[in-house]
C-alpha positions, -999 to 999 in steps of 0.1 A, spaced: 0 0 0 11 36 -6 18 60 22 -1 92 22 18 117 0 15 153 -8 1 142 -42 -31 135 -24 -35 169 -8 -66 177 -29 -84 146 -17 -97 137 18 -72 115 36 -99 90 46 -108 85 9 -72 77 0 -69 53 30 -102 36 21 -91 31 -15 -57 17 -5 -71 -8 19 -99 -18 -6 -73 -23 -34 -52 -44 -11 -82 -66 -4 -91 -68 -41 -56 -76 -52 -53 -104 -27 -26 -87 -6 -50 -90 23 -66 -124 20 -99 -136 35 -94 -142 73 -66 -116 76 -69 -94 107 -66 -57 99 -55 -37 130 -57 1 131 -22 4 144 -7 -18 116 -26 0 88 -18 35 102 19 27 103 19 12 68 0 41 53 17 68 74 -15 83 87 -33 85 120 -57 58 132 -88 80 126 -90 77 88 -81 40 91 -110 35 115 -134 53 92 -122 33 62 -127 0 80 -162 11 90 -170 18 53 -155 -15 42 -176 -33 68 -208 -16 54 -198 -29 20 -192 -64 33 -155 -66 25 -146 -68 62 -164 -78 94 -158 -70 130 -149 -101 152 -150 -97 190 -114 -96 204 -100 -97 169 -111 -65 153 -117 -61 115 -112 -93 95 -111 -95 57 -141 -112 41 -132 -104 5 -152 -114 -26 -162 -150 -29 -170 -170 -61 -207 -167 -52 -203 -130 -49 -186 -128 -83 -214 -149 -99 -241 -127 -84 -222 -95 -95 -219 -107 -131 -256 -117 -131 -267 -82 -118 -243 -65 -142 -258 -84 -171 -291 -66 -165 -279 -32 -153 -250 -28 -178 -274 -37 -206 -296 -8 -195 -266 15 -193 -257 6 -229 -293 13 -240 -292 47 -223 -258 54 -239 -271 47 -274 -297 73 -267 -275 99 -251 -239 96 -263 -223 128 -276 -200 130 -306 -171 135 -283 -180 103 -264 -184 84 -296 -150 95 -307 -135 85 -273 -151 50 -275 -140 46 -311 -104 54 -301 -106 29 -272 -118 1 -294 -92 8 -321 -64 9 -295 -77 -24 -280 -76 -40 -315 -40 -27 -319 -28 -41 -286 -46 -74 -292 -26 -78 -324 6 -72 -303 -5 -96 -275 -1 -67 -251 -28 -79 -227 -19 -54 -199 -29 -25 -222 -60 -44 -234 -71 -48 -198 -66 -11 -190 -85 -1 -221 -113 -26 -212 -118 -7 -179 -119 26 -197 -145 13 -223 -169 3 -195 -163 35 -175 -172 55 -206 -203 34 -211 -214 41 -175 -207 78 -179 -227 79 -212 -259 64 -196 -265 97 -178 -277 80 -146 -257 86 -114 -273 56 -95 -265 32 -124 -230 46 -129 -221 44 -91 -235 8 -89 -217 -4 -119 -184 12 -110 -186 -5 -76 -193 -39 -91 -166 -33 -118 -141 -27 -91 -151 -56 -70 -144 -81 -98 -113 -65 -113 -92 -96 -107 -118 -117 -124 -119 -93 -153 -82 -93 -156 -80 -131 -156 -105 -133 -184 -85 -109 -206 -52 -127 -198 -67 -162 -203 -73 -158 -240 -105 -138 -242 -89 -105 -252 -96 -108 -289 -132 -120 -283 -139 -92 -257 -125 -66 -280 -146 -78 -309 -177 -76 -286 -167 -40 -277 -166 -32 -314 -201 -46 -319 -214 -27 -289 -198 5 -301 -213 1 -336 -248 -4 -320 -243 28 -300 -230 46 -331 -260 36 -351 -283 47 -322 -298 12 -318 -306 9 -281 -321 -26 -284 -290 -40 -301 -267 -21 -277 -285 -36 -247 -286 -72 -262 -249 -71 -271 -238 -58 -238 -258 -84 -219 -241 -111 -240 -207 -95 -235 -210 -96 -197 -224 -131 -197 -195 -143 -219 -170 -127 -195 -187 -145 -165 -186 -179 -183 -150 -174 -193 -139 -166 -158 -155 -196 -142 -144 -219 -170 -108 -206 -166 -110 -210 -128 -122 -246 -131 -95 -255 -155 -68 -240 -132 -82 -259 -102 -84 -292 -121 -47 -288 -132 -34 -275 -100 -25 -241 -114 
């Protein structure tokens, strides 16, 4: 985790601390069952215990940690069941976001999405999956912004973040080309202002990502990877 630096002066300290702890949980640095003490975290982040305490309270509200008597905050993390449910919910809500985007996208947003897809296609041809994955995140974030709904955007960003490791594994497990092709199809539907097709293709895209993740995970478990 990063210590609090002057670079973060423009942001509340507690927000920085929250995101750092959350990221460590999502990245597997803090595994399920790990005890998170205020003293340890405040020392690692170079902050007082107050923002750490506030961050842990927020993480408990979101279900990522739970308070255990005489032990403090313990990491719960995101289970396979959570991931399955998140993908299922995303299938419905992200389809709606794509429908709204097809109705509301500006020319600037269309140009930005076109550039993202073209860059993804370029990096797929170079097998640069790290770049493809970063652009994948930007594609979906732009979709959420374009739906013009704050509740939908906030919910999808939260879910998107919670399954970032699952998303990364699908890109790196050979789905990069297929995912990029699906992005191209979604973009074309939005470009043609076809909300029905944009919704259908986005639902299919999220479902394919879910299936790919669990298939890849099962393969890894069967082969001891």
